[in-house]
C-alpha positions in Angstrom: 45.9 169.3 189.8 48.9 168.1 191.6 51.8 170.1 193.4 55.5 169.0 191.6 56.9 170.2 194.8 54.5 168.2 196.7 55.2 164.9 195.5 59.0 165.5 195.6 58.2 166.1 199.5 56.5 162.9 200.0 58.7 160.7 197.7 62.0 162.3 199.8 60.1 161.7 202.8 59.4 157.6 201.7 56.0 157.8 201.1 54.7 155.7 198.2 53.5 157.1 195.5 50.3 156.5 193.0 50.0 156.0 189.4 48.0 158.8 188.9 50.8 161.1 190.5 53.7 159.6 189.2 51.6 159.7 186.0 51.1 163.6 186.5 55.7 164.0 187.4 55.9 162.0 184.2 53.5 163.4 181.6 54.1 166.9 183.1 57.8 166.6 182.1 57.6 165.5 178.7 54.8 168.6 178.1 58.2 171.0 179.9 55.5 172.3 182.8 58.0 170.8 184.9 61.6 171.5 184.7 64.8 169.8 184.4 65.8 171.0 188.3 62.5 169.6 189.0 62.4 166.1 187.5 66.2 166.3 188.8 65.1 166.6 191.8 62.4 164.3 191.6 65.1 161.8 190.5 67.4 162.0 193.0 64.0 162.0 196.0 63.6 158.3 194.3 67.9 157.4 194.6 67.5 158.3 198.4 64.1 157.0 199.2 63.7 154.3 197.1 60.8 152.6 195.6 58.2 149.4 196.6 57.5 147.2 193.8 54.2 148.5 193.2 55.7 151.7 192.3 58.2 150.7 190.4 55.2 148.1 187.8 53.9 152.0 188.0 56.6 153.5 187.0 57.8 151.2 184.2 54.3 151.3 183.2 54.4 155.4 182.4 56.8 155.0 180.6 55.4 152.3 178.0 52.0 154.3 178.1 54.6 157.8 177.0 54.5 156.9 174.2 53.7 153.9 171.0 53.6 149.6 171.8 54.6 147.2 169.3 52.6 143.6 168.9 53.8 141.1 166.5 51.7 138.0 165.6 54.7 135.5 166.0 56.1 134.7 169.3 58.8 136.7 170.1 62.5 136.9 171.7 65.0 139.0 172.9 68.0 140.0 175.0 69.4 142.7 177.1 73.1 143.5 178.5 73.8 145.4 181.3 77.1 146.9 179.4 80.3 145.7 179.6 84.1 145.9 178.2 84.1 144.7 174.8 80.5 143.5 175.1 79.7 142.0 171.7 77.1 139.1 172.6 74.2 140.4 170.9 75.8 140.8 167.1 76.4 136.8 167.1 73.7 135.9 169.6 70.7 137.9 167.6 71.7 135.8 164.1 72.2 132.9 165.6 68.9 132.4 167.5 67.3 133.8 164.1 69.1 130.8 162.4 67.4 128.6 164.7 63.7 130.0 163.2 63.8 133.2 166.4 62.7 136.2 165.9 64.4 139.7 167.4 62.8 142.7 167.6 65.9 144.2 169.8 66.4 147.9 170.8 69.7 148.9 171.5 71.2 152.1 172.4 74.6 153.9 171.9 77.6 153.7 174.2 78.3 156.0 177.2 81.2 156.1 180.0 83.4 152.7 179.8 81.0 150.9 178.0 80.4 150.3 174.1 77.0 150.5 172.1 75.3 148.0 169.9 74.6 150.7 167.6 77.8 152.5 167.5 79.6 149.1 166.8 77.5 148.8 163.8 77.2 152.1 162.3 80.7 151.7 161.8 80.2 148.7 158.9 79.8 151.6 156.0 76.1 152.8 154.7 74.7 150.8 158.0 71.8 152.7 159.3 69.8 151.5 162.9 67.1 154.7 162.3 64.5 152.1 161.2 60.5 153.2 160.7 58.2 150.8 162.6 57.2 149.2 159.5 60.9 148.6 158.2 61.5 147.2 161.8 59.3 144.8 161.4 59.7 144.1 157.7 63.6 143.6 158.5 62.2 140.9 161.3 60.2 139.2 158.7 63.2 139.2 156.6 65.9 138.0 158.2 64.6 136.8 161.6 65.6 140.0 163.5 66.6 143.7 163.5 69.1 146.0 165.7 67.6 149.4 166.0 67.6 152.5 167.7 64.5 153.7 169.9 62.3 156.0 167.8 60.7 159.3 169.2 57.8 157.6 169.2 58.7 154.7 171.3 58.8 155.4 175.4 59.8 158.5 174.8 59.7 159.2 179.0 62.5 157.0 178.9 64.7 158.6 176.4 63.9 162.1 178.3 64.2 160.7 181.7 67.0 158.9 180.8 69.8 161.8 179.9 68.4 163.9 182.4 69.4 160.8 185.4 73.1 160.9 183.3 73.5 164.0 184.0 72.4 164.4 187.6 73.6 161.9 189.6 70.7 159.2 189.8 71.9 156.3 186.8 72.5 154.0 189.7 69.0 153.8 191.0 67.5 150.1 191.1 63.9 151.8 190.3 64.9 153.6 187.6 67.4 151.1 186.2 63.9 149.0 185.9 62.0 151.4 184.4 64.1 152.2 181.7 65.3 148.5 180.5 62.0 147.0 181.2 59.3 149.4 179.2 61.9 149.5 176.0 61.8 146.1 176.0 57.7 145.2 176.8 57.5 148.6 174.4 59.2 146.7 171.2 57.0 143.7 171.6 59.4 140.9 173.2 57.6 138.4 174.5 60.4 136.4 176.2 63.8 138.1 177.3 66.9 137.3 178.3 68.9 139.4 180.7 72.4 139.6 180.6 73.3 141.1 184.1 77.4 141.5 183.6 79.0 141.4 187.1 82.6 142.8 187.8 84.9 145.7 187.2 83.9 146.4 183.9 80.0 146.4 184.6 78.1 148.6 186.3 77.2 146.3 189.0 80.2 144.9 191.1 79.4 142.5 193.2 76.9 139.7 192.9 74.3 140.7 196.2 73.3 144.0 194.0 73.1 142.3 190.6 70.6 139.5 192.4 68.6 142.6 193.6 68.6 144.0 190.3 67.9 140.8 188.9 64.9 140.6 191.0 63.5 143.7 190.0 63.7 142.7 186.3 62.2 139.9 186.4 59.3 140.4 188.6 58.5 144.0 186.6 58.8 142.0 183.1 56.7 138.9 184.9 53.9 141.4 186.2 53.5 142.8 182.3 53.0 139.4 181.4 56.3 138.7 179.5 58.4 135.4 180.5 62.0 137.0 181.9 65.2 134.8 182.8 68.5 136.4 184.9 71.8 134.8 183.0 74.9 136.4 186.0 77.8 137.0 184.1 81.7 138.0 184.4 82.8 141.1 183.5 86.1 141.3 185.1 87.9 141.1 182.2 87.0 142.6 178.6 84.7 140.2 176.8 86.8 138.7 173.6 90.2 140.2 172.3 89.0 143.3 170.7 87.7 146.6 172.1 85.8 149.3 169.7 83.4 149.4 167.3 84.9 148.4 163.8 87.5 145.7 165.6 84.0 144.4 167.4 82.8 144.1 164.6 85.8 142.0 162.8 85.7 140.3 166.0 82.0 139.3 165.4 82.7 138.1 161.7 85.1 135.9 162.2 84.0 134.4 165.4 80.6 133.7 163.1 83.4 132.3 159.8 84.1 129.7 162.7 87.2 131.8 164.7 87.7 130.5 168.1 87.1 132.8 171.0 85.9 130.7 174.1 85.2 133.5 176.3 82.6 134.9 173.9 81.3 131.8 172.8 80.8 130.3 175.9 78.4 133.4 177.2 76.4 133.5 174.1 75.7 129.8 173.4 74.2 129.8 177.3 72.3 133.3 176.1 70.8 131.2 173.1 70.2 128.3 175.1 67.9 130.7 177.8 66.1 132.0 174.6 65.7 128.6 172.6 63.9 127.1 175.5 62.2 130.3 176.8 60.9 130.3 173.2 60.2 126.5 172.8 62.3 126.3 169.3 64.1 123.5 171.3 62.5 121.0 173.6 65.8 121.1 176.2 68.7 122.7 177.1 71.0 119.9 175.4 68.8 120.4 172.2 69.3 124.1 172.2 73.2 123.8 172.9 73.2 121.5 169.5 71.4 124.0 167.2 73.7 126.8 168.5 76.8 124.6 167.2 74.7 123.7 164.7 74.5 127.2 163.0 77.4 128.2 163.6 79.4 125.2 162.1 76.8 125.3 158.5 77.5 129.1 158.3 73.6 129.9 158.9 74.3 132.5 161.2 77.0 134.1 159.3 74.3 133.8 156.4 71.6 135.7 158.6 74.0 138.1 160.1 74.9 138.9 156.1 71.4 139.4 155.1 70.7 141.8 158.3 73.4 143.9 156.5 72.3 144.3 153.4 68.6 144.7 154.9 69.8 147.9 157.1 71.4 149.6 154.3 74.8 148.1 155.3 77.8 146.8 152.8 77.5 143.3 153.1 80.5 142.6 151.4 82.4 142.5 155.0 81.1 139.4 156.1 83.7 138.7 153.1 86.5 141.2 154.0 86.8 142.8 156.7 89.6 145.0 155.6 86.1 147.0 153.7 85.8 148.6 157.9 87.2 151.7 159.0 90.6 151.5 160.4 93.1 153.0 162.0 95.8 154.8 160.9 98.5 153.1 163.4 98.5 150.3 165.6 101.0 150.3 168.5 101.7 147.5 170.7 100.9 146.7 174.2 104.3 145.6 175.9 104.2 143.7 179.7 106.6 145.9 182.1 106.7 142.8 184.2 106.3 138.5 184.4 103.9 137.0 186.6 100.2 135.5 186.3 97.3 138.4 185.9 95.7 138.9 188.4 93.2 141.0 187.8 92.3 143.1 185.4 90.4 146.6 185.6 87.9 146.6 183.0 86.6 149.8 183.3 90.1 151.4 183.6 90.9 149.7 180.0 87.0 151.0 179.0 87.6 155.0 180.1 91.3 154.9 178.6 89.9 154.1 175.0 87.7 157.3 175.0 90.7 159.2 174.8 91.2 157.9 171.0 87.6 158.4 170.8 86.5 154.8 171.1 83.9 155.7 173.4 82.1 158.9 174.7 81.7 160.9 177.9 78.5 162.5 176.5 76.4 161.3 173.8 76.6 164.6 172.0 80.8 163.3 171.5 81.9 162.2 167.8 83.2 158.9 167.7 86.2 157.2 165.4 84.8 154.0 164.5 88.4 152.6 163.8 90.3 153.1 167.1 90.2 150.9 170.3 92.4 147.9 171.6 93.3 144.4 170.8 94.2 142.5 174.2 94.4 138.8 173.7 95.5 138.1 177.3 93.1 136.8 180.0 92.8 136.5 183.9 95.3 133.3 185.0 97.5 133.7 182.5 101.4 134.1 183.0 103.0 136.5 180.9 106.6 137.6 180.8 107.7 141.2 180.9 108.6 142.5 177.2 105.9 140.5 176.1 103.4 141.9 173.5 100.2 141.8 175.3 97.8 143.4 172.5 97.9 146.1 170.3 96.3 149.8 170.8 94.6 151.0 166.9 94.8 155.0 167.0 95.0 158.5 164.9 97.4 160.3 167.2 100.4 158.4 168.2 101.4 160.3 171.3 97.9 159.8 172.2 98.0 155.9 171.8 101.4 155.8 173.8 99.8 156.7 176.7 96.4 154.6 176.4 99.0 151.3 175.8 100.6 153.0 179.5 96.8 152.9 181.0 95.7 149.6 179.9 99.4 147.7 181.0 98.5 149.4 184.7 95.3 148.1 184.8 96.7 144.5 185.0 97.4 143.6 188.7 100.4 140.9 188.3 101.5 138.8 190.9 103.2 135.9 191.3 101.2 133.2 191.9 98.4 132.1 189.4 95.0 132.8 191.0 91.4 130.9 191.0 90.1 130.1 187.6 87.1 132.5 187.6 83.4 131.4 186.1 82.3 133.3 183.1 78.4 132.0 184.1 78.1 133.1 188.2 73.9 132.4 188.1 70.9 131.4 186.2 67.3 133.1 188.0 
């Protein structure tokens, strides 16, 4: 029998932990024989002392073995995003891959802090359910090529409980803990191929490419150790993706995109990730062919048809695909107006994300209630020239006073200069 205090001290002093020691800490915490305060101390020890590659692998393995693991008879592929403002890519990427013949078992999460959650966005569709049994999750994938669902209580319960503790103990930013959390879910869900959209910039968790590459290396190494093929795509998160930020608003934008309306940044990121996914699981022989496949299923409506079927299979009102007015609609719309002229030098996307929490478009803690109708539309990007008093977008809200305050915060998030900034690339690298 191990002593939790001795393990905490051992890790705090920088020594490597064995598999039995890690297994003891995790299993004892799930059994409630190790209390929150000791697990918090253990997580903080990892935060400061770090973990070597072997420890990170063993921690991930311990997470996976804490619950059930899915296996599929056919080849599967998935995508994970580290999160950003207006990041709706999963919602258009999955139907595109499915329309090309792919099979995507996607377990997603809820929004917390300045970043939105895929499950919250989907639940803005009337009737839509994200809580599926394993049998129904499989049936949905078999029928339309993909399913996006919440993590069940039986799948990686260690991560589910420890993630909540990390959030309140100040240990979210630990690379080994991030790696174990992401990869345990993606391996347990049965994805044989994985593309990770690692966001970098003002609206992302990772603020610079150097740190992002270190995290990317950890994620890739752990995945490959478990026999998973992993690609890392580093994408720019200095501006919100697309035009809309907010749950129902982002569903609206996804539908419009799948209908053929142009959203250049969303399309570039979606197509880049799709090309990697299609070539990884050998649905396309090369990137050029994969790119053509993506354009075809968008142009001929097959991707939109997959999205429609997916909504219906998960109890949502599929008529939203034809009539976006069926989505929740905010009571009040307020214009976002520029206070000065010049070029947009930078956008504090994180500040925008936090501002929208005041409208209940996001949450500070997982128990917070959302208003699926609220959010913002921001039509300008870095490098755009704007004039004083020019409309820049709209805030959608239920309270005019709060809405006006959010409009002001969004305007303040824009850094304006007299000189046009250099054009930023959306794709920062692929490894």
